[in-house]
C-alpha positions in Angstrom: -0.3 -0.1 0.2 1.3 3.3 -0.5 -0.3 6.3 1.4 -0.1 9.5 -2.2 -2.1 13.2 -1.2 -4.7 11.4 -2.7 -6.3 8.7 -1.1 -4.5 5.0 -1.3 -2.2 3.3 -3.9 -2.4 -0.4 -3.1 -0.4 -2.6 -5.6 -1.9 -6.6 -5.1 1.0 -8.0 -6.1 0.2 -12.6 -7.6 -3.5 -12.1 -4.8 -5.2 -11.8 -8.5 -4.3 -11.3 -12.2 -6.7 -8.0 -12.9 -9.4 -6.8 -12.1 -11.5 -8.9 -13.0 -10.5 -12.0 -10.1 -11.6 -9.8 -7.0 -14.1 -8.1 -8.5 -15.3 -11.7 -10.0 -13.9 -13.6 -7.5 -11.3 -15.5 -10.0 -8.9 -16.8 -7.9 -5.4 -17.5 -9.8 -4.7 -21.0 -11.4 -2.5 -22.4 -8.7 -3.4 -21.4 -5.1 -1.9 -22.8 -1.3 -4.9 -22.7 0.3 -8.1 -22.1 -1.5 -10.7 -20.2 1.2 -7.5 -17.8 1.4 -6.9 -16.8 -1.8 -10.9 -15.9 -1.8 -11.0 -14.0 1.6 -8.0 -12.2 0.0 -9.9 -11.1 -3.0 -12.8 -10.2 -0.5 -10.8 -8.2 0.9 -9.3 -6.5 -1.7 -12.5 -6.4 -3.3 -13.3 -3.8 0.1 -10.7 -1.9 -0.3 -11.1 -1.1 -3.6 -14.6 0.2 -3.1 -13.3 2.6 -0.4 -13.7 6.4 -1.5 -10.5 7.5 -0.3 -8.1 4.1 -2.9 -7.3 6.0 -6.1 -5.8 2.6 -7.6 -5.0 -0.7 -7.0 -2.1 -2.0 -9.3 -1.9 -5.5 -10.0 1.6 -7.1 -11.2 0.3 -9.2 -14.2 -2.3 -7.1 -15.6 -2.4 -6.4 -19.1 -5.1 -3.7 -18.9 -2.4 -1.5 -16.7 -0.9 1.1 -18.3 2.4 3.6 -17.3 1.2 6.6 -15.3 1.6 8.1 -12.4 -1.1 7.6 -9.8 -2.0 9.1 -6.7 
């Protein structure tokens, strides 16, 4: 998590491959614990809805474009 003047930027690393993962509950193909993976996706989904969340960025999301956030 990165705190900016405009709010939080959440770096979700390998929680999911992109926005569809936390919006639709799609866990990665290989996980050590499916229940924990679902809990993580739910946490990200809830955090993304916060008013003070500027962006949620996943490492492998092909839709993320270079730019300045926050």
